[in-house]
C-alpha positions as a Markdown table, in Angstrom:
| # | Residue | x | y | z |
|---|---|---|---|---|
| 1 | Unk | -8.0 | 12.1 | 27.5 |
| 2 | Unk | -11.4 | 13.1 | 26.0 |
| 3 | Unk | -12.7 | 10.5 | 23.5 |
| 4 | Unk | -15.2 | 11.4 | 20.8 |
| 5 | Unk | -17.7 | 9.1 | 19.1 |
| 6 | Unk | -19.6 | 10.2 | 16.1 |
| 7 | Unk | -22.9 | 8.9 | 14.7 |
| 8 | Unk | -25.4 | 9.7 | 12.1 |
| 9 | Unk | -23.6 | 9.4 | 8.9 |
| 10 | Unk | -25.0 | 7.6 | 5.9 |
| 11 | Unk | -26.4 | 7.8 | 2.4 |
| 12 | Unk | -28.7 | 10.7 | 1.5 |
| 13 | Unk | -30.2 | 12.0 | -1.7 |
| 14 | Unk | -29.2 | 15.5 | -3.0 |
| 15 | Unk | -31.3 | 18.1 | -1.3 |
| 16 | Unk | -32.0 | 16.0 | 1.8 |
| 17 | Unk | -31.0 | 16.5 | 5.4 |
| 18 | Unk | -28.8 | 14.6 | 7.7 |
| 19 | Unk | -27.8 | 15.1 | 11.3 |
| 20 | Unk | -24.4 | 14.1 | 12.8 |
| 21 | Unk | -23.8 | 13.8 | 16.5 |
| 22 | Unk | -20.6 | 13.7 | 18.5 |
| 23 | Unk | -20.6 | 12.4 | 22.1 |
| 24 | Unk | -17.7 | 13.2 | 24.4 |
| 25 | Unk | -16.5 | 10.9 | 27.1 |
| 26 | Unk | -16.3 | 13.7 | 29.7 |
| 27 | Unk | -18.0 | 17.0 | 30.4 |
| 28 | Unk | -17.9 | 19.3 | 27.5 |
| 29 | Unk | -17.8 | 22.2 | 29.9 |
| 30 | Unk | -14.1 | 21.7 | 29.9 |
| 31 | Unk | -13.9 | 21.8 | 26.1 |
| 32 | Unk | -13.4 | 25.2 | 24.6 |
| 33 | Unk | -14.3 | 24.5 | 21.0 |
| 34 | Unk | -16.1 | 21.6 | 19.4 |
| 35 | Unk | -16.7 | 21.2 | 15.7 |
| 36 | Unk | -16.4 | 19.2 | 12.5 |
| 37 | Unk | -13.9 | 18.8 | 9.7 |
| 38 | Unk | -14.4 | 16.8 | 6.6 |
| 39 | Unk | -12.2 | 15.1 | 4.1 |
| 40 | Unk | -13.2 | 14.0 | 0.6 |
| 41 | Unk | -11.2 | 11.5 | -1.4 |
| 42 | Unk | -8.1 | 13.1 | -2.8 |
| 43 | Unk | -8.6 | 16.4 | -0.9 |
| 44 | Unk | -7.3 | 17.9 | 2.2 |
| 45 | Unk | -9.2 | 17.9 | 5.4 |
| 46 | Unk | -11.2 | 21.1 | 5.7 |
| 47 | Unk | -13.0 | 22.9 | 8.5 |
| 48 | Unk | -16.8 | 22.6 | 8.3 |
| 49 | Unk | -18.0 | 24.3 | 11.4 |
| 50 | Unk | -16.9 | 25.1 | 15.0 |
| 51 | Unk | -18.6 | 26.3 | 18.1 |
| 52 | Unk | -17.1 | 27.8 | 21.3 |
| 53 | Unk | -18.4 | 27.3 | 24.9 |
| 54 | Unk | -19.7 | 30.8 | 24.7 |
| 55 | Unk | -21.8 | 29.9 | 21.6 |
| 56 | Unk | -19.8 | 31.6 | 18.9 |
| 57 | Unk | -19.9 | 29.7 | 15.6 |
| 58 | Unk | -17.9 | 29.7 | 12.4 |
| 59 | Unk | -18.7 | 28.0 | 9.2 |
| 60 | Unk | -17.0 | 27.2 | 5.9 |
| 61 | Unk | -18.3 | 29.4 | 3.1 |
| 62 | Unk | -19.5 | 26.3 | 1.3 |
| 63 | Unk | -21.9 | 25.2 | 4.0 |
| 64 | Unk | -23.0 | 28.5 | 5.6 |
| 65 | Unk | -26.7 | 28.8 | 5.5 |
| 66 | Unk | -27.2 | 25.0 | 5.0 |
| 67 | Unk | -25.4 | 23.6 | 8.0 |
| 68 | Unk | -26.0 | 24.4 | 11.6 |
| 69 | Unk | -23.8 | 23.4 | 14.6 |
| 70 | Unk | -25.0 | 23.1 | 18.1 |
| 71 | Unk | -23.7 | 21.7 | 21.4 |
| 72 | Unk | -25.5 | 20.5 | 24.5 |
| 73 | Unk | -23.1 | 20.7 | 27.5 |
| 74 | Unk | -25.7 | 19.0 | 29.7 |
| 75 | Unk | -25.5 | 15.9 | 27.5 |
| 76 | Unk | -21.8 | 16.3 | 26.5 |
| 77 | Unk | -22.7 | 16.3 | 22.8 |
| 78 | Unk | -22.3 | 18.4 | 19.7 |
| 79 | Unk | -24.4 | 18.1 | 16.6 |
| 80 | Unk | -24.2 | 19.2 | 13.0 |
| 81 | Unk | -27.5 | 19.6 | 11.2 |
| 82 | Unk | -26.9 | 19.4 | 7.5 |
| 83 | Unk | -29.7 | 20.6 | 5.1 |
| 84 | Unk | -29.9 | 20.9 | 1.3 |
| 85 | Unk | -27.1 | 18.4 | 0.9 |
| 86 | Unk | -25.1 | 18.4 | -2.3 |
| 87 | Unk | -23.0 | 15.7 | -3.9 |
| 88 | Unk | -19.9 | 17.8 | -3.1 |
| 89 | Unk | -20.7 | 17.4 | 0.6 |
| 90 | Unk | -19.7 | 13.8 | 0.3 |
| 91 | Unk | -16.8 | 13.1 | 2.7 |
| 92 | Unk | -15.7 | 11.6 | 5.9 |
| 93 | Unk | -16.8 | 13.9 | 8.7 |
| 94 | Unk | -14.6 | 14.2 | 11.8 |
| 95 | Unk | -15.7 | 15.6 | 15.1 |
| 96 | Unk | -13.0 | 17.5 | 17.0 |
| 97 | Unk | -12.7 | 19.0 | 20.4 |
| 98 | Unk | -10.2 | 21.5 | 21.9 |
| 99 | Unk | -10.2 | 20.8 | 25.7 |
| 100 | Unk | -8.9 | 23.6 | 27.9 |
| 101 | Unk | -5.2 | 23.3 | 28.4 |
| 102 | Unk | -5.0 | 20.1 | 26.4 |
| 103 | Unk | -4.4 | 19.2 | 22.8 |
| 104 | Unk | -7.0 | 18.7 | 20.1 |
| 105 | Unk | -8.7 | 15.3 | 20.0 |
| 106 | Unk | -10.5 | 13.7 | 17.1 |
| 107 | Unk | -13.4 | 11.3 | 16.6 |
| 108 | Unk | -13.0 | 8.2 | 14.3 |
| 109 | Unk | -15.0 | 9.8 | 11.5 |
| 110 | Unk | -18.3 | 9.0 | 9.9 |
| 111 | Unk | -19.0 | 8.7 | 6.2 |
| 112 | Unk | -21.6 | 11.0 | 4.5 |
| 113 | Unk | -22.5 | 10.2 | 1.0 |
| 114 | Unk | -24.8 | 12.4 | -1.0 |
| 115 | Unk | -26.0 | 10.6 | -4.1 |
| 116 | Unk | -29.2 | 9.8 | -6.0 |
C-alpha cells in the first residue's frame, strides 16, 4: 500500500507563504489523483486542491488564486504552495492519493497555523 508523508507545516503570520510537501512511498505514476484536504477544529474535512496525472487541477473556492498544487512524478512528490495565508486557513492539512485500481490513502496530517 502506498504510504504518504507530509512535511512543511508550521506557524506563519497572516499574509505569509508556506509550502507543504507530500512524499509517496512508491511511484506516483501509478497514482491517478494526489491532493490535499484540511480540517479545522469543529469543522468537517474539506477538499483544498487536487491534481491528476494529466495535470488537471481543482481548488476550493476559498483558496483559488492563493494556493497552487503541483506534483513531480520523477520525485514521487506533490506540493501545495500556499500564499496570502489567512487565519481561516488554520487547520490540519492531509495529503491524499488515489492509486489506480486501489483505494484512497491518507497522510498523517500536518498542522498549519496562521496567526500573528
